[in-house]
N, C-alpha and C positions, 0 to 999 in steps of 0.2 A: 118825380117823387121817388125818394129812396125807399127801399124795402128792407129795413133793419129792425131787429127787436130792440126793446128798451135797454136790455142788457148791453147790447153792442154799442148803443149810444152812451150809456152811463160810463162805460170803460174809457171813453174819450175824455171824461172829466176827472179821471184819477190824477192825483198829485196836485190838484188845484188847492190853493189856500182859501177855501170857501166851504160853506155848509154842504153844497152839492158835491164838492171834492171829497169831503168826509163821508157823505152818503155813498159815493162811488167806491171808496175803500171798503166800507162795510159790506156792500153788495158783492164785491170781488171775493171777499173772504167767506161768503155764505154759500156753501156747497149745495144747498137746497133751493137757492133762488131760482125762479122760473125763467131760465135763460132765453127761451124762445118766445116768451109772451110779449104781446104788443098792446093788449087791452088795459086801459086805465083801471077799470074796476077789479079785474083779476089781480093786477099788481098791487093795488091799494089794499085789497082784502088780504093778500099775502103779508104785506108789511104791517097791517093791523094785528094779524095773528102771530107774527114773528117780529116784534119791534126790536130796533137796535137801540142800545143805551145812548142817551144824549142826542138822539135824532128826532126832531119834530116832524110829523107827517106833512106839515106845510112845506118842508124842504122837498119832499117827494112831489107834491103838487107843482111847485115851481119847476122842478127838474122835468116833470112830464110835459109841461107846457113848452119848455126849451126843446125837449125831444121832438114834439110835434113840429116846431119851427125848423129844427135841424133836418127832419125828414123832407120838408118842402123846399129846401135850398140846396 
């Protein structure tokens, strides 16, 4: 199992023509994003308190599930 933060994972999705790709670009531009965090609830709370325009939190949920799969492969 890999030992990477969610931020390290989401950077791998940058440039994609998808909602997760758009989320990745928003996160990369966010200097306050918790870059070392791995916990779903901590990340979700951050995004709820600091929402990105035009990004639905369901996109984060989908990306977090992909992150967990990515860690295990």
